[in-house]
MARDRENDO-290595 format. One record per atom (N, C-alpha, C): atom name; x, y negated, z negated; residue in three letters. Coordinates in pm, 1 decimal, decimal comma. Each point is the difference from the previous one (the first is absolute). Last residue first. Example, Ala and Ser with C-alpha at 12.3 -4.5 7.8 and 13.67 -1.06 7.14 Angstrom:
<nodes>
<atomo->N&X->1285,0&Y->225,0&Z->-708,0&residuo->SER> $
<atomo->CA&X->82,0&Y->-119,0&Z->-6,0&residuo->SER> $
<atomo->C&X->-77,0&Y->-109,0&Z->-73,0&residuo->SER> $
<atomo->N&X->29,0&Y->572,0&Z->7,0&residuo->ALA> $
<atomo->CA&X->-89,0&Y->-119,0&Z->0,0&residuo->ALA> $
<atomo->C&X->90,0&Y->-120,0&Z->0,0&residuo->ALA> $
</nodes>
This chain:
<nodes>
<atomo->N&X->4126,0&Y->-2665,8&Z->5403,1&residuo->GLY> $
<atomo->CA&X->-124,5&Y->63,8&Z->-44,6&residuo->GLY> $
<atomo->C&X->-1,2&Y->140,0&Z->32,2&residuo->GLY> $
<atomo->N&X->360,8&Y->-275,4&Z->135,5&residuo->LYS> $
<atomo->CA&X->-7,8&Y->-8,4&Z->-144,9&residuo->LYS> $
<atomo->C&X->-119,0&Y->79,0&Z->-53,7&residuo->LYS> $
<atomo->N&X->67,8&Y->-50,3&Z->466,5&residuo->ASN> $
<atomo->CA&X->101,7&Y->89,2&Z->-56,1&residuo->ASN> $
<atomo->C&X->-3,6&Y->3,1&Z->-151,7&residuo->ASN> $
<atomo->N&X->-283,4&Y->-297,3&Z->229,2&residuo->GLU> $
<atomo->CA&X->-40,5&Y->135,6&Z->31,3&residuo->GLU> $
<atomo->C&X->98,4&Y->101,5&Z->-58,8&residuo->GLU> $
<atomo->N&X->97,7&Y->-460,0&Z->-28,5&residuo->LEU> $
<atomo->CA&X->-112,0&Y->34,3&Z->-88,5&residuo->LEU> $
<atomo->C&X->-42,9&Y->144,7&Z->20,1&residuo->LEU> $
<atomo->N&X->325,6&Y->-171,3&Z->289,7&residuo->SER> $
<atomo->CA&X->57,3&Y->15,5&Z->-134,0&residuo->SER> $
<atomo->C&X->-108,6&Y->35,2&Z->-101,9&residuo->SER> $
<atomo->N&X->-136,1&Y->-93,2&Z->438,8&residuo->LYS> $
<atomo->CA&X->76,2&Y->124,3&Z->-3,2&residuo->LYS> $
<atomo->C&X->60,5&Y->24,0&Z->-137,1&residuo->LYS> $
<atomo->N&X->-219,7&Y->-408,5&Z->77,2&residuo->MET> $
<atomo->CA&X->-96,5&Y->111,3&Z->-6,0&residuo->MET> $
<atomo->C&X->72,0&Y->133,4&Z->-6,0&residuo->MET> $
<atomo->N&X->256,6&Y->-384,5&Z->64,4&residuo->ILE> $
<atomo->CA&X->-52,0&Y->2,8&Z->-137,5&residuo->ILE> $
<atomo->C&X->-96,8&Y->116,6&Z->-15,4&residuo->ILE> $
<atomo->N&X->156,4&Y->-82,9&Z->429,6&residuo->SER> $
<atomo->CA&X->107,2&Y->56,8&Z->-82,2&residuo->SER> $
<atomo->C&X->-40,4&Y->6,1&Z->-147,1&residuo->SER> $
<atomo->N&X->-293,0&Y->-208,0&Z->304,7&residuo->VAL> $
<atomo->CA&X->1,4&Y->144,8&Z->20,8&residuo->VAL> $
<atomo->C&X->109,7&Y->65,0&Z->-83,4&residuo->VAL> $
<atomo->N&X->-21,6&Y->-465,9&Z->8,2&residuo->LEU> $
<atomo->CA&X->-113,7&Y->53,5&Z->-74,6&residuo->LEU> $
<atomo->C&X->-4,7&Y->152,0&Z->11,1&residuo->LEU> $
<atomo->N&X->307,8&Y->-231,3&Z->258,5&residuo->ALA> $
<atomo->CA&X->43,2&Y->-4,0&Z->-139,9&residuo->ALA> $
<atomo->C&X->-109,9&Y->56,3&Z->-90,4&residuo->ALA> $
<atomo->N&X->-97,3&Y->-53,6&Z->452,6&residuo->THR> $
<atomo->CA&X->89,7&Y->114,7&Z->-19,4&residuo->THR> $
<atomo->C&X->55,1&Y->2,8&Z->-141,5&residuo->THR> $
<atomo->N&X->-277,2&Y->-364,1&Z->154,2&residuo->PRO> $
<atomo->CA&X->-73,4&Y->121,6&Z->-36,2&residuo->PRO> $
<atomo->C&X->90,2&Y->121,7&Z->-20,6&residuo->PRO> $
<atomo->N&X->111,2&Y->-527,6&Z->-74,5&residuo->ASP> $
<atomo->CA&X->36,6&Y->107,0&Z->92,0&residuo->ASP> $
<atomo->C&X->-72,1&Y->127,9&Z->-41,5&residuo->ASP> $
<atomo->N&X->61,4&Y->-470,5&Z->-195,1&residuo->ARG> $
<atomo->CA&X->-123,3&Y->29,7&Z->75,2&residuo->ARG> $
<atomo->C&X->26,9&Y->101,5&Z->110,2&residuo->ARG> $
<atomo->N&X->293,9&Y->-236,3&Z->-347,5&residuo->LYS> $
<atomo->CA&X->35,9&Y->53,2&Z->132,8&residuo->LYS> $
<atomo->C&X->-121,5&Y->13,7&Z->90,2&residuo->LYS> $
<atomo->N&X->-66,1&Y->-140,0&Z->-445,1&residuo->ALA> $
<atomo->CA&X->81,6&Y->-100,7&Z->66,9&residuo->ALA> $
<atomo->C&X->36,9&Y->45,7&Z->141,1&residuo->ALA> $
<atomo->N&X->-235,8&Y->291,7&Z->-287,8&residuo->LEU> $
<atomo->CA&X->-87,6&Y->-108,2&Z->44,8&residuo->LEU> $
<atomo->C&X->78,4&Y->-110,1&Z->71,2&residuo->LEU> $
<atomo->N&X->239,9&Y->358,6&Z->-188,9&residuo->ILE> $
<atomo->CA&X->-84,9&Y->50,9&Z->108,1&residuo->ILE> $
<atomo->C&X->-88,2&Y->-111,1&Z->54,8&residuo->ILE> $
<atomo->N&X->265,4&Y->-100,7&Z->-374,7&residuo->ALA> $
<atomo->CA&X->84,7&Y->23,0&Z->117,6&residuo->ALA> $
<atomo->C&X->-83,3&Y->47,7&Z->119,1&residuo->ALA> $
<atomo->N&X->-211,0&Y->-54,1&Z->-421,3&residuo->ALA> $
<atomo->CA&X->35,9&Y->-129,6&Z->57,2&residuo->ALA> $
<atomo->C&X->83,2&Y->16,8&Z->126,8&residuo->ALA> $
<atomo->N&X->-106,6&Y->385,6&Z->-242,6&residuo->VAL> $
<atomo->CA&X->-121,9&Y->-56,4&Z->58,0&residuo->VAL> $
<atomo->C&X->33,3&Y->-132,0&Z->69,4&residuo->VAL> $
<atomo->N&X->339,4&Y->203,9&Z->-245,8&residuo->GLN> $
<atomo->CA&X->-26,4&Y->72,7&Z->124,1&residuo->GLN> $
<atomo->C&X->-122,5&Y->-56,2&Z->71,1&residuo->GLN> $
<atomo->N&X->104,3&Y->-176,1&Z->-420,9&residuo->THR> $
<atomo->CA&X->105,5&Y->-37,0&Z->94,5&residuo->THR> $
<atomo->C&X->-20,0&Y->69,2&Z->134,8&residuo->THR> $
<atomo->N&X->-284,8&Y->104,8&Z->-366,4&residuo->GLU> $
<atomo->CA&X->-33,5&Y->-127,8&Z->63,3&residuo->GLU> $
<atomo->C&X->107,1&Y->-43,8&Z->99,3&residuo->GLU> $
<atomo->N&X->-102,5&Y->523,8&Z->-113,9&residuo->PRO> $
<atomo->CA&X->69,0&Y->-115,6&Z->-59,5&residuo->PRO> $
<atomo->C&X->-22,5&Y->-127,9&Z->81,2&residuo->PRO> $
<atomo->N&X->-372,6&Y->374,5&Z->-6,3&residuo->ILE> $
<atomo->CA&X->126,2&Y->-15,7&Z->70,6&residuo->ILE> $
<atomo->C&X->69,1&Y->-121,9&Z->-61,0&residuo->ILE> $
<atomo->N&X->-446,9&Y->207,0&Z->-110,7&residuo->GLU> $
<atomo->CA&X->110,2&Y->-28,4&Z->-90,9&residuo->GLU> $
<atomo->C&X->136,0&Y->7,6&Z->68,6&residuo->GLU> $
<atomo->N&X->-466,6&Y->25,9&Z->172,3&residuo->LEU> $
<atomo->CA&X->76,5&Y->124,7&Z->-2,8&residuo->LEU> $
<atomo->C&X->126,8&Y->-13,5&Z->-84,5&residuo->LEU> $
<atomo->N&X->-275,3&Y->-374,3&Z->68,3&residuo->LYS> $
<atomo->CA&X->-83,4&Y->99,5&Z->-68,6&residuo->LYS> $
<atomo->C&X->73,1&Y->133,0&Z->-13,4&residuo->LYS> $
<atomo->N&X->203,6&Y->-339,9&Z->253,2&residuo->ARG> $
<atomo->CA&X->5,2&Y->-33,0&Z->-143,4&residuo->ARG> $
<atomo->C&X->-84,1&Y->98,3&Z->-81,7&residuo->ARG> $
<atomo->N&X->-12,1&Y->33,7&Z->465,2&residuo->LEU> $
<atomo->CA&X->132,6&Y->41,2&Z->-47,9&residuo->LEU> $
<atomo->C&X->14,9&Y->-29,9&Z->-148,8&residuo->LEU> $
<atomo->N&X->-390,5&Y->-150,4&Z->214,6&residuo->LEU> $
<atomo->CA&X->0,1&Y->145,2&Z->-14,2&residuo->LEU> $
<atomo->C&X->134,0&Y->51,1&Z->-51,1&residuo->LEU> $
<atomo->N&X->-49,1&Y->-460,8&Z->100,7&residuo->GLU> $
<atomo->CA&X->-82,8&Y->36,6&Z->-115,2&residuo->GLU> $
<atomo->C&X->5,6&Y->149,7&Z->-26,8&residuo->GLU> $
<atomo->N&X->215,2&Y->-158,7&Z->387,6&residuo->GLY> $
<atomo->CA&X->68,5&Y->-44,9&Z->-121,3&residuo->GLY> $
<atomo->C&X->-75,6&Y->38,3&Z->-126,0&residuo->GLY> $
<atomo->N&X->-204,3&Y->80,8&Z->414,6&residuo->THR> $
<atomo->CA&X->112,4&Y->91,4&Z->-20,8&residuo->THR> $
<atomo->C&X->75,8&Y->-37,0&Z->-126,7&residuo->THR> $
<atomo->N&X->-343,5&Y->-284,3&Z->149,5&residuo->GLN> $
<atomo->CA&X->-55,1&Y->123,2&Z->-58,5&residuo->GLN> $
<atomo->C&X->110,9&Y->99,6&Z->-30,4&residuo->GLN> $
<atomo->N&X->124,4&Y->-387,5&Z->227,0&residuo->ALA> $
<atomo->CA&X->-41,4&Y->-35,4&Z->-136,2&residuo->ALA> $
<atomo->C&X->-56,3&Y->122,9&Z->-71,7&residuo->ALA> $
<atomo->N&X->105,4&Y->44,1&Z->453,3&residuo->TRP> $
<atomo->CA&X->121,3&Y->-7,1&Z->-80,9&residuo->TRP> $
<atomo->C&X->-31,9&Y->-38,0&Z->-144,6&residuo->TRP> $
<atomo->N&X->-354,6&Y->3,3&Z->307,3&residuo->LEU> $
<atomo->CA&X->47,3&Y->136,2&Z->-26,5&residuo->LEU> $
<atomo->C&X->127,9&Y->0,3&Z->-82,8&residuo->LEU> $
<atomo->N&X->-177,5&Y->-412,9&Z->150,3&residuo->ARG> $
<atomo->CA&X->-87,3&Y->59,6&Z->-101,7&residuo->ARG> $
<atomo->C&X->47,2&Y->139,8&Z->-37,9&residuo->ARG> $
<atomo->N&X->219,9&Y->-218,9&Z->353,7&residuo->GLU> $
<atomo->CA&X->28,2&Y->-67,4&Z->-127,6&residuo->GLU> $
<atomo->C&X->-81,3&Y->61,8&Z->-113,4&residuo->GLU> $
<atomo->N&X->-89,9&Y->148,5&Z->435,8&residuo->LEU> $
<atomo->CA&X->131,6&Y->46,6&Z->-42,6&residuo->LEU> $
<atomo->C&X->37,4&Y->-61,2&Z->-135,1&residuo->LEU> $
<atomo->N&X->-389,3&Y->-147,0&Z->217,0&residuo->LYS> $
<atomo->CA&X->-19,8&Y->133,2&Z->-57,4&residuo->LYS> $
<atomo->C&X->131,7&Y->55,2&Z->-52,4&residuo->LYS> $
<atomo->N&X->-2,7&Y->-407,8&Z->236,9&residuo->LYS> $
<atomo->CA&X->-47,7&Y->-13,4&Z->-137,8&residuo->LYS> $
<atomo->C&X->-20,5&Y->135,3&Z->-67,1&residuo->LYS> $
<atomo->N&X->287,8&Y->53,5&Z->426,2&residuo->GLY> $
<atomo->CA&X->-60,5&Y->-123,8&Z->-48,5&residuo->GLY> $
<atomo->C&X->-40,0&Y->1,9&Z->-146,2&residuo->GLY> $
<atomo->N&X->47,6&Y->477,8&Z->226,1&residuo->GLU> $
<atomo->CA&X->58,1&Y->-126,6&Z->45,1&residuo->GLU> $
<atomo->C&X->-70,5&Y->-114,7&Z->-70,7&residuo->GLU> $
<atomo->N&X->75,6&Y->596,1&Z->-22,6&residuo->ALA> $
<atomo->CA&X->-67,8&Y->-127,4&Z->-26,1&residuo->ALA> $
<atomo->C&X->77,8&Y->-119,2&Z->54,8&residuo->ALA> $
<atomo->N&X->132,9&Y->482,3&Z->-4,2&residuo->LEU> $
<atomo->CA&X->-93,8&Y->-36,6&Z->106,5&residuo->LEU> $
<atomo->C&X->-57,1&Y->-140,9&Z->-12,3&residuo->LEU> $
<atomo->N&X->307,9&Y->215,6&Z->-316,7&residuo->TYR> $
<atomo->CA&X->62,0&Y->15,2&Z->131,3&residuo->TYR> $
<atomo->C&X->-88,8&Y->-57,0&Z->110,7&residuo->TYR> $
<atomo->N&X->-164,3&Y->19,4&Z->-442,3&residuo->LEU> $
<atomo->CA&X->100,2&Y->-106,0&Z->15,5&residuo->LEU> $
<atomo->C&X->68,9&Y->8,1&Z->136,3&residuo->LEU> $
<atomo->N&X->-310,3&Y->336,5&Z->-138,9&residuo->GLU> $
<atomo->CA&X->-66,5&Y->-122,7&Z->42,9&residuo->GLU> $
<atomo->C&X->99,6&Y->-113,7&Z->23,7&residuo->GLU> $
<atomo->N&X->160,6&Y->408,7&Z->-174,7&residuo->THR> $
<atomo->CA&X->-47,1&Y->18,4&Z->137,4&residuo->THR> $
<atomo->C&X->-63,4&Y->-127,9&Z->52,5&residuo->THR> $
<atomo->N&X->125,1&Y->6,0&Z->-447,7&residuo->ALA> $
<atomo->CA&X->120,0&Y->3,1&Z->84,2&residuo->ALA> $
<atomo->C&X->-39,2&Y->14,1&Z->146,3&residuo->ALA> $
<atomo->N&X->-339,8&Y->29,7&Z->-324,5&residuo->LEU> $
<atomo->CA&X->45,8&Y->-137,5&Z->19,9&residuo->LEU> $
<atomo->C&X->122,6&Y->-4,9&Z->90,5&residuo->LEU> $
<atomo->N&X->-162,4&Y->421,0&Z->-128,2&residuo->GLU> $
<atomo->CA&X->-94,1&Y->-64,6&Z->92,6&residuo->GLU> $
<atomo->C&X->41,7&Y->-143,8&Z->29,3&residuo->GLU> $
<atomo->N&X->241,5&Y->236,1&Z->-323,2&residuo->SER> $
<atomo->CA&X->30,2&Y->53,6&Z->133,3&residuo->SER> $
<atomo->C&X->-93,7&Y->-59,2&Z->104,9&residuo->SER> $
<atomo->N&X->-76,6&Y->-113,3&Z->-447,9&residuo->LEU> $
<atomo->CA&X->124,9&Y->-59,1&Z->45,6&residuo->LEU> $
<atomo->C&X->36,5&Y->50,8&Z->139,5&residuo->LEU> $
<atomo->N&X->-370,3&Y->189,3&Z->-217,0&residuo->ARG> $
<atomo->CA&X->-31,1&Y->-136,9&Z->42,0&residuo->ARG> $
<atomo->C&X->124,8&Y->-69,1&Z->54,0&residuo->ARG> $
<atomo->N&X->53,8&Y->424,9&Z->-189,4&residuo->GLN> $
<atomo->CA&X->-75,2&Y->10,2&Z->125,5&residuo->GLN> $
<atomo->C&X->-31,7&Y->-138,7&Z->54,3&residuo->GLN> $
<atomo->N&X->196,3&Y->22,2&Z->-420,3&residuo->PHE> $
<atomo->CA&X->97,0&Y->38,5&Z->101,9&residuo->PHE> $
<atomo->C&X->-67,7&Y->10,1&Z->136,0&residuo->PHE> $
<atomo->N&X->-272,8&Y->-75,0&Z->-373,2&residuo->GLN> $
<atomo->CA&X->75,7&Y->-120,4&Z->33,9&residuo->GLN> $
<atomo->C&X->104,7&Y->29,2&Z->107,1&residuo->GLN> $
<atomo->N&X->-248,4&Y->362,2&Z->-166,6&residuo->ILE> $
<atomo->CA&X->-90,9&Y->-91,2&Z->69,2&residuo->ILE> $
<atomo->C&X->75,8&Y->-125,0&Z->45,5&residuo->ILE> $
<atomo->N&X->227,8&Y->309,3&Z->-268,3&residuo->ALA> $
<atomo->CA&X->-21,3&Y->55,1&Z->134,2&residuo->ALA> $
<atomo->C&X->-90,3&Y->-91,4&Z->82,2&residuo->ALA> $
<atomo->N&X->71,3&Y->-111,9&Z->-452,8&residuo->ASP> $
<atomo->CA&X->122,3&Y->-16,2&Z->77,5&residuo->ASP> $
<atomo->C&X->-16,8&Y->50,5&Z->142,8&residuo->ASP> $
<atomo->N&X->-365,1&Y->61,0&Z->-303,7&residuo->PHE> $
<atomo->CA&X->24,0&Y->-140,6&Z->31,6&residuo->PHE> $
<atomo->C&X->123,6&Y->-18,8&Z->87,4&residuo->PHE> $
<atomo->N&X->-252,9&Y->397,5&Z->-203,9&residuo->ASN> $
<atomo->CA&X->55,4&Y->-5,7&Z->135,1&residuo->ASN> $
<atomo->C&X->36,5&Y->-141,7&Z->43,7&residuo->ASN> $
<atomo->N&X->-187,5&Y->85,6&Z->-429,7&residuo->LYS> $
<atomo->CA&X->93,1&Y->112,3&Z->12,8&residuo->LYS> $
<atomo->C&X->72,4&Y->-6,7&Z->134,4&residuo->LYS> $
<atomo->N&X->-347,9&Y->-303,9&Z->-90,3&residuo->TYR> $
<atomo->CA&X->123,5&Y->-36,2&Z->-68,2&residuo->TYR> $
<atomo->C&X->103,4&Y->112,0&Z->4,0&residuo->TYR> $
<atomo->N&X->-421,6&Y->82,9&Z->197,2&residuo->TYR> $
<atomo->CA&X->59,6&Y->-116,7&Z->65,1&residuo->TYR> $
<atomo->C&X->133,3&Y->-33,3&Z->-65,3&residuo->TYR> $
<atomo->N&X->-264,4&Y->335,0&Z->-194,9&residuo->ARG> $
<atomo->CA&X->68,2&Y->46,3&Z->122,0&residuo->ARG> $
<atomo->C&X->67,5&Y->-115,3&Z->72,3&residuo->ARG> $
<atomo->N&X->-262,6&Y->-103,6&Z->-378,6&residuo->ASP> $
<atomo->CA&X->120,1&Y->74,4&Z->-38,0&residuo->ASP> $
<atomo->C&X->78,1&Y->48,1&Z->121,5&residuo->ASP> $
<atomo->N&X->-418,8&Y->-207,8&Z->70,4&residuo->ILE> $
<atomo->CA&X->98,2&Y->-97,2&Z->-48,6&residuo->ILE> $
<atomo->C&X->131,1&Y->69,9&Z->-36,0&residuo->ILE> $
<atomo->N&X->-360,6&Y->273,2&Z->117,0&residuo->ILE> $
<atomo->CA&X->43,2&Y->-77,3&Z->116,7&residuo->ILE> $
<atomo->C&X->109,1&Y->-98,9&Z->-40,2&residuo->ILE> $
<atomo->N&X->-208,1&Y->242,0&Z->-341,9&residuo->LYS> $
<atomo->CA&X->86,1&Y->88,0&Z->80,1&residuo->LYS> $
<atomo->C&X->54,5&Y->-74,3&Z->121,2&residuo->LYS> $
<atomo->N&X->-314,6&Y->-222,0&Z->-269,8&residuo->ARG> $
<atomo->CA&X->126,2&Y->12,3&Z->-72,0&residuo->ARG> $
<atomo->C&X->97,4&Y->87,1&Z->78,9&residuo->ARG> $
<atomo->N&X->-444,7&Y->-38,7&Z->152,4&residuo->GLN> $
<atomo->CA&X->75,3&Y->-122,2&Z->25,2&residuo->GLN> $
<atomo->C&X->137,7&Y->6,3&Z->-64,4&residuo->GLN> $
<atomo->N&X->-290,6&Y->357,5&Z->-88,4&residuo->TYR> $
<atomo->CA&X->35,1&Y->-1,3&Z->142,1&residuo->TYR> $
<atomo->C&X->85,0&Y->-123,0&Z->33,6&residuo->TYR> $
<atomo->N&X->-187,0&Y->38,4&Z->-434,9&residuo->PRO> $
<atomo->CA&X->112,4&Y->92,1&Z->20,2&residuo->PRO> $
<atomo->C&X->47,2&Y->3,6&Z->145,9&residuo->PRO> $
<atomo->N&X->-218,6&Y->-450,5&Z->-150,7&residuo->THR> $
<atomo->CA&X->-48,6&Y->137,1&Z->2,1&residuo->THR> $
<atomo->C&X->121,2&Y->91,9&Z->17,5&residuo->THR> $
<atomo->N&X->57,5&Y->-473,4&Z->-243,4&residuo->TYR> $
<atomo->CA&X->-7,5&Y->60,4&Z->132,9&residuo->TYR> $
<atomo->C&X->-55,7&Y->140,1&Z->-13,1&residuo->TYR> $
<atomo->N&X->20,3&Y->-495,5&Z->-292,5&residuo->ASP> $
<atomo->CA&X->-19,2&Y->145,1&Z->-1,7&residuo->ASP> $
<atomo->C&X->-15,0&Y->49,2&Z->142,5&residuo->ASP> $
<atomo->N&X->291,2&Y->-446,8&Z->-147,9&residuo->PRO> $
<atomo->CA&X->-132,6&Y->51,3&Z->34,8&residuo->PRO> $
<atomo->C&X->-4,4&Y->152,3&Z->-7,1&residuo->PRO> $
<atomo->N&X->307,1&Y->-328,1&Z->-302,8&residuo->MET> $
<atomo->CA&X->9,9&Y->80,4&Z->120,7&residuo->MET> $
<atomo->C&X->-137,6&Y->57,3&Z->31,1&residuo->MET> $
</nodes>
């Protein structure tokens, strides 16, 4: 493991301390972009959404269902459940 300065170590620690909040924020941004996107960008955004849901440890069955529907409102319902859990 590389040696980090105390300043760098604090930055890294804060990132991992707030990892869930950072990922939740990214998920909300993706939901907004999904409503507005079209064409190839829409496909790319759904792929990113799937990856992010897996990082947030959403059960694979739910991830597969959301990606199959490709409905941003289903994504919003997942976000609400995450928000209530946290």
